[in-house]
All heavy atoms as an XYZ file, in Angstrom:
710
protein
N     -11.370     -9.500     18.152
C     -12.012     -8.192     18.126
C     -12.471     -7.995     16.687
O     -11.821     -8.009     15.668
C     -10.995     -7.070     18.448
C     -11.514     -5.764     18.395
S     -12.252     -5.366     19.946
C     -13.640     -4.393     19.398
N     -13.847     -7.856     16.652
C     -14.487     -7.541     15.357
C     -14.819     -6.069     15.148
O     -15.001     -5.342     16.092
C     -15.864     -8.360     15.238
N     -14.750     -5.708     13.915
C     -14.987     -4.344     13.599
C     -16.500     -4.136     13.330
O     -17.167     -4.996     12.999
C     -14.332     -3.967     12.320
C     -12.760     -3.838     12.427
C     -12.175     -3.673     11.035
C     -12.206     -2.709     13.411
N     -16.975     -2.921     13.612
C     -18.260     -2.595     13.323
C     -18.509     -2.517     11.903
O     -17.583     -2.222     11.137
C     -18.684     -1.126     13.920
C     -18.649     -1.248     15.439
N     -17.749     -0.707     16.259
C     -19.676     -1.643     16.215
C     -18.065     -0.871     17.468
N     -19.270     -1.353     17.609
N     -19.723     -2.774     11.369
C     -19.990     -2.825      9.999
C     -19.839     -1.446      9.334
O     -19.316     -1.266      8.251
C     -21.432     -3.283      9.763
O     -21.666     -4.644     10.310
C     -21.751     -3.396      8.343
N     -20.240     -0.299     10.123
C     -20.055      0.979      9.623
C     -18.647      1.294      9.348
O     -18.267      2.152      8.321
C     -20.633      1.948     10.639
O     -19.991      1.945     11.821
N     -17.621      0.832     10.118
C     -16.295      1.096      9.839
C     -15.797      0.440      8.612
O     -15.141      1.009      7.781
C     -15.452      0.665     11.046
O     -15.861      1.161     12.187
C     -13.953      0.974     10.779
N     -16.157     -0.822      8.424
C     -15.746     -1.514      7.185
C     -16.387     -0.978      6.004
O     -15.841     -0.787      4.953
C     -16.065     -2.985      7.252
C     -15.352     -3.879      8.347
C     -15.970     -5.159      8.471
C     -13.789     -3.910      7.878
N     -17.692     -0.614      5.991
C     -18.500     -0.006      4.874
C     -17.874      1.279      4.523
O     -17.642      1.606      3.318
C     -19.925      0.096      5.165
C     -20.667      0.833      4.063
C     -20.508     -1.280      5.256
N     -17.570      2.172      5.577
C     -17.040      3.494      5.198
C     -15.638      3.324      4.590
O     -15.308      4.020      3.640
C     -16.866      4.317      6.550
O     -18.208      4.342      7.128
C     -16.343      5.681      6.126
N     -14.786      2.436      5.055
C     -13.439      2.207      4.470
C     -13.649      1.712      3.151
O     -12.858      2.074      2.138
C     -12.627      1.357      5.369
N     -14.478      0.678      2.885
C     -14.577      0.202      1.428
C     -15.073      1.171      0.565
O     -14.605      1.292     -0.565
C     -15.618     -1.020      1.599
N     -16.106      2.039      0.915
C     -16.580      3.111      0.023
C     -15.490      4.140     -0.470
O     -15.476      4.605     -1.487
C     -17.817      3.858      0.644
C     -19.015      2.928      0.690
C     -20.190      3.767      1.433
C     -19.556      2.626     -0.674
N     -14.725      4.521      0.709
C     -13.610      5.438      0.398
C     -12.635      4.875     -0.588
O     -12.167      5.576     -1.475
C     -12.915      5.821      1.740
C     -13.642      6.899      2.554
C     -12.997      6.908      3.905
C     -13.843      8.218      1.882
N     -12.302      3.722     -0.328
C     -11.170      3.036     -1.168
C     -11.656      2.753     -2.521
O     -11.136      3.021     -3.604
C     -10.728      1.651     -0.475
C      -9.920      2.090      0.765
C      -9.898      0.935     -1.431
C      -9.581      0.907      1.625
N     -13.001      2.258     -2.702
C     -13.591      2.144     -4.045
C     -13.789      3.421     -4.801
O     -13.583      3.468     -5.906
C     -14.910      1.272     -3.929
C     -14.825     -0.163     -3.483
C     -16.131     -0.746     -3.334
C     -14.008     -0.909     -4.591
N     -14.105      4.452     -4.076
C     -14.267      5.771     -4.673
C     -12.882      6.221     -5.259
O     -12.842      6.765     -6.401
N     -11.825      5.962     -4.457
C     -10.515      6.323     -4.969
C     -10.172      5.530     -6.180
O      -9.627      6.064     -7.151
C      -9.519      6.086     -3.851
C      -8.063      6.264     -4.252
S      -6.882      5.816     -2.982
C      -7.172      4.030     -2.949
N     -10.429      4.295     -6.207
C     -10.239      3.393     -7.301
C     -10.969      3.905     -8.542
O     -10.336      3.964     -9.697
C     -10.525      1.996     -6.967
C     -10.126      1.061     -8.123
C      -8.763      0.583     -8.287
C     -11.035      0.444     -9.072
C      -8.413     -0.185     -9.281
C     -10.692     -0.367     -9.973
C      -9.432     -0.750    -10.146
N     -12.204      4.230     -8.393
C     -12.993      4.710     -9.522
C     -12.460      6.083     -9.987
O     -12.543      6.342    -11.165
N     -11.999      6.941     -9.080
C     -11.427      8.217     -9.468
C     -10.229      8.091    -10.418
O      -9.936      8.911    -11.302
C     -11.114      9.087     -8.304
C     -10.543     10.357     -8.721
C     -11.375     11.375     -9.333
C      -9.252     10.810     -8.314
C     -10.997     12.633     -9.669
C      -8.795     12.047     -8.805
C      -9.616     13.039     -9.347
N      -9.453      6.999    -10.257
C      -8.356      6.675    -11.213
C      -8.822      6.703    -12.598
O      -8.031      7.143    -13.449
C      -7.712      5.327    -10.774
N      -9.961      6.134    -12.998
C     -10.420      6.115    -14.314
C     -10.970      7.482    -14.817
O     -10.937      7.698    -16.078
C     -11.475      5.132    -14.453
C     -10.918      3.611    -14.270
C     -11.074      3.028    -13.053
C     -10.485      2.939    -15.277
C     -10.465      1.819    -12.819
C      -9.836      1.684    -14.978
C      -9.965      1.000    -13.829
N     -11.239      8.375    -13.933
C     -11.616      9.759    -14.243
C     -10.375     10.527    -14.624
O     -10.418     11.353    -15.484
C     -12.538     10.405    -13.199
C     -12.854     11.784    -13.525
C     -13.818      9.579    -12.994
N      -9.378     10.273    -13.683
C      -8.194     11.098    -13.725
C      -7.273     10.662    -14.826
O      -6.385     11.434    -15.431
C      -7.380     11.047    -12.545
N      -7.271      9.406    -15.240
C      -6.450      8.950    -16.277
C      -6.351      9.595    -17.555
O      -5.169      9.848    -18.065
C      -6.542      7.315    -16.393
N      -7.391      9.959    -18.179
C      -7.397     10.684    -19.541
C      -6.630     11.993    -19.394
O      -6.180     12.545    -20.374
C      -8.748     10.683    -19.906
C      -9.436      9.671    -19.213
C      -8.807      9.487    -17.954
N      -6.705     12.558    -18.164
C      -6.178     13.953    -17.949
C      -4.861     13.926    -17.222
O      -4.503     14.890    -16.465
C      -7.308     14.745    -17.361
C      -8.484     14.724    -17.996
N      -8.891     15.444    -19.125
C      -9.696     14.050    -17.680
C     -10.072     15.186    -19.378
N     -10.540     14.330    -18.638
N      -4.243     12.758    -17.123
C      -3.044     12.631    -16.284
C      -1.880     13.638    -16.553
O      -1.116     13.894    -15.696
C      -2.570     11.261    -16.261
O      -2.140     10.812    -17.545
N      -1.783     14.055    -17.839
C      -0.690     15.015    -18.179
C      -1.012     16.416    -17.663
O      -0.146     17.291    -17.501
C      -0.299     14.962    -19.661
S       0.575     13.519    -20.040
N      -2.332     16.766    -17.530
C      -2.773     18.080    -17.199
C      -2.946     18.229    -15.758
O      -2.229     18.876    -14.984
C      -4.050     18.592    -17.797
C      -3.936     18.582    -19.349
C      -4.051     17.283    -20.019
O      -4.787     16.405    -19.540
O      -3.581     17.055    -21.149
N      -3.997     17.536    -15.113
C      -4.243     17.529    -13.726
C      -4.469     16.261    -12.989
O      -4.486     16.144    -11.871
C      -5.387     18.430    -13.435
C      -6.633     17.903    -14.218
C      -7.142     18.441    -15.481
C      -7.657     16.954    -13.848
N      -8.200     17.741    -15.827
C      -8.559     16.758    -14.855
C      -7.694     16.185    -12.687
C      -9.598     15.878    -14.798
C      -8.859     15.212    -12.617
C      -9.706     15.125    -13.665
N      -4.633     15.201    -13.897
C      -5.155     13.928    -13.295
C      -4.113     13.229    -12.376
O      -4.543     12.740    -11.295
N      -2.837     13.282    -12.729
C      -1.846     12.569    -11.882
C      -1.788     13.238    -10.462
O      -1.845     12.543     -9.402
C      -0.425     12.510    -12.479
C       0.676     11.849    -11.775
C       0.322     10.372    -11.390
C       1.941     11.943    -12.418
N      -1.698     14.532    -10.404
C      -1.659     15.298     -9.210
C      -2.951     15.081     -8.420
O      -2.759     14.767     -7.124
C      -1.482     16.748     -9.472
C      -1.154     17.572     -8.268
C      -0.978     19.019     -8.630
C      -0.811     19.859     -7.335
N      -0.458     21.228     -7.680
N      -4.072     15.187     -9.069
C      -5.270     14.896     -8.284
C      -5.398     13.518     -7.738
O      -5.848     13.298     -6.628
C      -6.444     15.176     -9.241
N      -4.883     12.534     -8.569
C      -4.932     11.140     -8.136
C      -3.981     10.862     -6.970
O      -4.355     10.228     -5.959
C      -4.737     10.168     -9.137
C      -5.013      8.751     -8.882
C      -6.135      8.324     -8.418
C      -3.965      7.832     -8.982
C      -6.398      7.010     -8.044
C      -4.152      6.391     -8.483
C      -5.446      6.038     -8.033
O      -5.661      4.797     -7.858
N      -2.829     11.564     -6.942
C      -1.870     11.337     -5.834
C      -2.494     12.008     -4.643
O      -2.401     11.399     -3.426
C      -0.509     12.002     -6.235
C       0.428     12.167     -4.989
C       0.115     11.171     -7.367
N      -2.981     13.235     -4.708
C      -3.595     13.786     -3.509
C      -4.778     13.078     -2.931
O      -4.943     12.994     -1.735
C      -4.007     15.320     -3.934
C      -2.918     16.299     -4.153
C      -3.319     17.647     -4.650
C      -1.924     16.376     -3.011
N      -5.598     12.551     -3.809
C      -6.776     11.657     -3.485
C      -6.314     10.514     -2.691
O      -6.842     10.078     -1.615
C      -7.596     11.316     -4.718
O      -8.056     12.472     -5.364
C      -8.775     10.403     -4.310
N      -5.220      9.866     -3.229
C      -4.682      8.713     -2.638
C      -4.132      9.018     -1.210
O      -4.442      8.222     -0.218
N      -3.514     10.115     -1.007
C      -2.869     10.547      0.246
C      -4.161     10.806      1.156
O      -4.114     10.339      2.454
C      -1.943     11.807      0.258
C      -0.806     11.323     -0.556
C      -1.657     12.325      1.538
C       0.100     12.529     -0.961
N      -5.157     11.436      0.764
C      -6.239     11.802      1.593
C      -7.029     10.621      2.031
O      -7.464     10.453      3.141
C      -7.149     12.733      0.945
N      -7.233      9.626      1.198
C      -8.013      8.434      1.454
C      -7.269      7.519      2.418
O      -7.738      6.941      3.306
C      -8.413      7.599      0.171
C      -8.914      6.222      0.417
C      -9.457      8.347     -0.565
N      -5.927      7.364      2.103
C      -5.097      6.675      3.068
C      -5.147      7.127      4.560
O      -5.185      6.450      5.435
C      -3.605      6.601      2.501
N      -5.038      8.464      4.663
C      -5.062      9.086      6.000
C      -6.413      8.935      6.523
O      -6.583      8.694      7.699
C      -4.688     10.623      5.906
C      -3.149     10.793      5.514
C      -2.908     12.335      5.365
C      -2.280     10.161      6.589
N      -7.514      9.000      5.814
C      -8.827      8.923      6.267
C      -9.206      7.592      6.737
O      -9.769      7.345      7.794
C      -9.817      9.332      5.074
N      -8.863      6.478      6.009
C      -9.092      5.210      6.387
C      -8.264      4.791      7.618
O      -8.596      3.969      8.418
C      -8.989      4.164      5.274
C     -10.037      4.466      4.160
C      -7.616      4.028      4.637
N      -7.032      5.400      7.770
C      -6.230      5.127      8.867
C      -6.847      5.685     10.128
O      -6.579      5.180     11.242
C      -4.802      5.660      8.608
N      -7.521      6.790      9.920
C      -8.189      7.449     11.052
C      -9.491      6.778     11.543
O      -9.917      6.940     12.707
C      -8.539      8.918     10.867
N     -10.050      6.083     10.636
C     -11.441      5.426     10.946
C     -11.416      4.535     12.260
O     -12.375      4.673     13.028
C     -11.899      4.647      9.840
C     -12.458      5.368      8.586
C     -12.899      4.408      7.360
C     -13.624      6.235      9.059
N     -10.493      3.624     12.465
C     -10.571      2.824     13.693
C     -10.448      3.817     14.888
O     -11.143      3.376     15.914
C      -9.368      1.915     13.569
C      -9.032      1.902     12.088
C      -9.534      3.206     11.495
N      -9.795      4.850     14.870
C      -9.555      5.728     16.036
C     -10.857      6.516     16.293
O     -11.177      6.858     17.455
C      -8.349      6.674     15.877
C      -7.087      5.833     15.767
C      -6.444      5.538     14.651
C      -6.370      5.302     16.814
N      -5.327      4.780     14.991
C      -5.260      4.723     16.286
C      -6.559      5.325     18.213
C      -4.338      4.114     17.146
C      -5.654      4.660     19.069
C      -4.563      4.015     18.468
N     -11.635      6.756     15.263
C     -12.830      7.618     15.374
C     -14.113      6.754     15.688
O     -14.998      7.151     16.363
C     -13.069      8.313     14.074
C     -11.995      9.427     13.705
C     -12.218     10.087     12.355
C     -11.893     10.453     14.776
N     -14.212      5.556     15.029
C     -15.412      4.821     15.085
C     -15.352      3.566     16.068
O     -16.362      3.041     16.455
C     -15.806      4.229     13.628
C     -15.942      5.398     12.693
C     -16.444      4.761     11.368
C     -17.148      6.287     13.135
N     -14.104      3.095     16.259
C     -13.927      1.812     17.166
C     -13.547      2.294     18.534
O     -12.540      1.958     19.072
C     -12.978      0.913     16.564
C     -13.265      0.357     15.195
C     -14.615     -0.477     15.307
O     -14.790     -1.222     16.193
O     -15.305     -0.485     14.243
N     -14.442      2.908     19.311
C     -14.193      3.456     20.590
C     -14.137      2.486     21.658
O     -13.490      2.703     22.740
C     -15.229      4.418     21.089
O     -16.482      3.897     21.000
C     -15.238      5.710     20.143
N     -14.674      1.286     21.428
C     -14.625      0.167     22.406
C     -13.258     -0.641     22.330
O     -12.892     -1.472     23.362
C     -15.740     -0.766     22.233
C     -17.072      0.023     22.430
C     -17.294      0.451     23.842
O     -16.666      0.096     24.851
N     -18.178      1.486     23.856
N     -12.621     -0.690     21.275
C     -11.467     -1.466     20.926
C     -10.246     -0.843     21.751
O     -10.188      0.359     22.127
C     -11.139     -1.412     19.488
N      -9.244     -1.598     22.090
C      -8.098     -1.235     22.741
C      -7.203     -0.322     21.730
O      -7.382     -0.612     20.594
C      -7.224     -2.390     23.362
O      -6.873     -3.208     22.194
C      -8.136     -3.178     24.339
N      -6.287      0.292     22.256
C      -5.455      1.162     21.359
C      -4.598      0.199     20.503
O      -4.339      0.576     19.381
C      -4.580      1.878     22.375
C      -5.339      2.143     23.560
C      -6.193      0.831     23.700
N      -4.161     -0.971     20.892
C      -3.458     -1.937     20.072
C      -4.218     -2.399     18.963
O      -3.669     -2.455     17.866
N      -5.523     -2.693     19.256
C      -6.347     -3.161     18.017
C      -6.530     -2.079     17.073
O      -6.597     -2.242     15.872
C      -7.549     -3.757     18.566
C      -7.539     -5.155     18.983
C      -7.538     -5.527     20.434
C      -7.339     -6.320     18.184
N      -7.354     -6.865     20.469
C      -7.148     -7.429     19.202
C      -7.031     -6.586     16.917
C      -6.917     -8.675     18.732
C      -6.858     -7.809     16.424
C      -6.843     -8.805     17.421
N      -6.748     -0.815     17.642
C      -7.042      0.285     16.815
C      -5.853      0.568     15.917
O      -5.966      0.900     14.613
C      -7.408      1.606     17.540
C      -8.772      1.535     18.180
C      -9.205      2.915     18.716
N      -9.670      2.645     20.075
C      -9.883      3.657     20.754
N      -9.675      4.952     20.472
N     -10.359      3.490     22.054
N      -4.722      0.469     16.499
C      -3.420      0.789     15.675
C      -3.270     -0.288     14.553
O      -2.872     -0.010     13.434
C      -2.220      0.809     16.618
N      -3.542     -1.583     14.938
C      -3.469     -2.643     13.960
C      -4.338     -2.402     12.869
O      -3.960     -2.579     11.675
C      -3.707     -3.925     14.567
C      -3.719     -5.161     13.740
C      -2.254     -5.467     13.136
C      -4.223     -6.465     14.422
N      -5.695     -2.185     13.062
C      -6.632     -1.951     12.054
C      -6.343     -0.747     11.291
O      -6.551     -0.612     10.054
C      -8.061     -1.837     12.634
C      -8.586     -3.095     13.254
C      -9.178     -3.200     14.470
C      -8.553     -4.230     12.398
C      -9.773     -4.341     14.928
C      -8.997     -5.474     12.951
C      -9.653     -5.555     14.124
N      -5.794      0.361     11.880
C      -5.299      1.427     11.178
C      -4.231      1.187     10.163
O      -4.405      1.651      8.927
C      -4.797      2.588     12.207
O      -4.504      3.672     11.551
N      -3.272      0.474     10.530
C      -2.143      0.118      9.580
C      -2.659     -0.844      8.568
O      -2.324     -0.620      7.273
C      -1.044     -0.625     10.436
C       0.022     -1.272      9.499
C      -0.289      0.374     11.358
N      -3.552     -1.783      8.773
C      -4.210     -2.654      7.802
C      -4.865     -1.849      6.829
O      -4.840     -2.096      5.558
C      -4.983     -3.773      8.375
C      -5.777     -4.561      7.426
C      -4.120     -4.673      9.254
N      -5.792     -0.952      7.261
C      -6.578     -0.108      6.405
C      -5.719      0.699      5.453
O      -5.990      0.806      4.198
C      -7.592      0.699      7.142
C      -8.836      0.128      7.698
C      -9.655      0.786      8.590
C      -9.071     -1.291      7.451
C     -10.869      0.177      8.974
C     -10.199     -1.914      7.862
C     -11.061     -1.220      8.665
N      -4.725      1.295      6.124
C      -3.810      2.072      5.239
C      -3.078      1.383      4.138
O      -2.985      1.753      3.007
C      -2.863      3.024      6.081
C      -1.986      3.880      5.234
S      -0.922      4.894      6.282
C      -1.921      6.265      6.744
N      -2.626      0.115      4.562
C      -2.027     -0.772      3.583
C      -2.909     -1.231      2.471
O      -2.468     -1.212      1.336
N      -4.103     -1.475      2.752
C      -5.117     -1.844      1.655
C      -5.423     -0.603      0.786
O      -5.428     -0.756     -0.416
C      -6.474     -2.429      2.277
C      -7.529     -2.412      1.147
C      -6.233     -3.684      3.051
N      -5.529      0.512      1.423
C      -5.705      1.795      0.630
C      -4.485      1.998     -0.334
O      -4.747      2.399     -1.547
C      -5.927      2.927      1.418
N      -3.366      1.913      0.058
C      -2.214      2.114     -0.709
C      -2.158      1.103     -1.856
O      -1.765      1.383     -2.900
C      -0.873      2.126      0.176
C       0.434      2.105     -0.676
C      -0.756      3.350      0.991
N      -2.308     -0.205     -1.477
C      -2.354     -1.330     -2.450
C      -3.405     -1.025     -3.602
O      -3.051     -1.192     -4.815
C      -2.600     -2.545     -1.824
N      -4.551     -0.604     -3.201
C      -5.682     -0.310     -4.175
C      -5.256      0.962     -4.923
O      -5.514      1.005     -6.206
C      -6.980     -0.204     -3.436
C      -8.023      0.364     -4.421
C      -7.436     -1.569     -2.923
N      -4.621      1.951     -4.360
C      -4.131      3.118     -4.957
C      -3.198      2.721     -6.166
O      -3.272      3.199     -7.298
C      -3.470      4.092     -4.081
C      -3.051      5.352     -4.770
C      -3.876      6.377     -5.041
C      -1.814      5.664     -5.170
N      -3.018      7.386     -5.634
C      -1.749      6.884     -5.674
C      -0.569      4.890     -5.121
C      -0.597      7.497     -6.283
C       0.561      5.525     -5.595
C       0.474      6.797     -6.265
N      -2.181      1.895     -5.830
C      -1.245      1.538     -6.801
C      -1.952      0.630     -7.843
O      -1.639      0.849     -9.105
C      -0.029      0.660     -6.229
C       0.763      1.581     -5.238
C       0.789      0.030     -7.230
C       1.764      1.022     -4.409
N      -2.816     -0.250     -7.503
C      -3.669     -1.059     -8.528
C      -4.413     -0.124     -9.458
O      -4.410     -0.396    -10.633
N      -5.055      0.926     -8.922
C      -5.812      1.824     -9.683
C      -4.817      2.646    -10.733
O      -5.209      2.922    -11.785
N      -3.684      2.912    -10.240
C      -2.713      3.664    -10.982
C      -2.435      2.803    -12.417
O      -2.427      3.370    -13.428
C      -1.393      3.823    -10.188
C      -0.421      4.743    -10.816
C      -0.918      6.237    -10.605
C       0.854      4.585     -9.953
N      -2.235      1.486    -12.175
C      -2.039      0.664    -13.347
C      -3.167      0.234    -14.082
O      -3.132      0.119    -15.370
C      -1.071     -0.502    -12.948
C       0.296     -0.067    -12.518
C       0.717     -0.185    -11.128
C       1.270      0.345    -13.392
C       1.917      0.172    -10.702
C       2.528      0.673    -13.026
C       2.762      0.611    -11.569
N      -4.215     -0.011    -13.348
C      -5.486     -0.417    -14.021
C      -6.098      0.544    -15.010
O      -6.562      0.245    -16.067
C      -6.590     -0.983    -12.964
N      -5.959      1.828    -14.512
C      -6.635      2.893    -15.278
C      -5.608      3.448    -16.282
O      -5.864      4.302    -17.073
C      -7.076      4.033    -14.428
N      -4.284      2.948    -16.260
C      -3.280      3.396    -17.159
C      -3.000      4.834    -16.996
O      -2.918      5.699    -17.928
C      -3.514      3.072    -18.563
C      -2.324      3.074    -19.477
O      -1.186      2.980    -18.902
N      -2.537      3.174    -20.740
N      -2.706      5.280    -15.706
C      -2.479      6.714    -15.487
C      -1.005      7.043    -15.935
O      -0.085      6.237    -15.489
C      -2.605      7.073    -13.912
C      -2.042      8.458    -13.621
C      -4.026      6.850    -13.540
N      -0.803      7.891    -16.684
C       0.546      8.289    -17.213
C       1.404      8.888    -16.185
O       0.959      9.969    -15.582
C       0.514      9.116    -18.500
C       0.166      8.286    -19.797
C       0.112      9.174    -20.913
N      -1.429      9.615    -20.921
C      -1.865     10.555    -21.575
N      -1.027     11.390    -22.165
N      -3.253     10.859    -21.567
N       2.663      8.272    -15.878
C       3.465      8.959    -14.877
C       4.404      9.964    -15.509
O       4.923     10.782    -14.892
C       4.284      7.777    -14.187
C       3.398      6.741    -13.294
C       4.235      5.731    -12.831
C       2.608      7.440    -12.343
N       4.730      9.692    -16.745
C       5.706     10.562    -17.424
C       5.169     10.986    -18.742
O       4.881     10.094    -19.628
C       7.037      9.906    -17.695
C       8.236     10.740    -18.045
S       9.780      9.946    -18.112
C       9.539      8.182    -17.774
N       4.929     12.268    -18.906
C       4.252     12.794    -20.172
C       5.271     13.176    -21.213
O       5.060     12.882    -22.343
C       3.316     13.810    -19.937
S       1.962     13.366    -18.872
N       6.292     13.792    -20.815
C       7.387     14.274    -21.764
C       8.746     14.007    -21.033
O       8.904     14.187    -19.847
C       7.298     15.766    -21.949
C       5.954     16.087    -22.788
C       5.972     17.629    -22.881
N       5.221     18.167    -21.679
C       4.987     19.390    -21.575
N       5.488     20.300    -22.466
N       4.310     19.806    -20.505
N       9.691     13.698    -21.874
C      10.958     13.523    -21.321
C      11.774     14.919    -21.182
O      12.472     15.093    -20.158
C      11.894     12.680    -22.219
C      11.455     11.175    -22.174
C      12.280     10.440    -23.102
C      11.693     10.652    -20.795
N      11.560     15.796    -22.099
C      12.213     17.119    -22.003
C      11.196     18.191    -22.359
O      10.352     18.156    -22.979
C      13.415     17.191    -22.943
C      14.365     16.112    -22.687
C      14.525     14.981    -23.385
C      15.317     16.348    -21.628
C      15.478     13.997    -23.082
C      16.255     15.379    -21.340
C      16.333     14.201    -22.013
């Protein structure tokens, strides 16, 4: 079962946008950046998980569930990669 190009392009754009946002949020991670990046990661992971259910209407539910899990896994992996690549600070002060 092959995915439609629009599904792959939409997922890739969402994930790349999230990765790029890491570099915008990193300098401000102690003020608002970490919270914004976490919320963006959650939103993108849920959005790409929903894409197969919304755009792949011809696929069986099993394939849609598989693609949904794979897309969410890629989004979480890229989210973690962006966290470290952009050097987002997780802890600003100890006390």
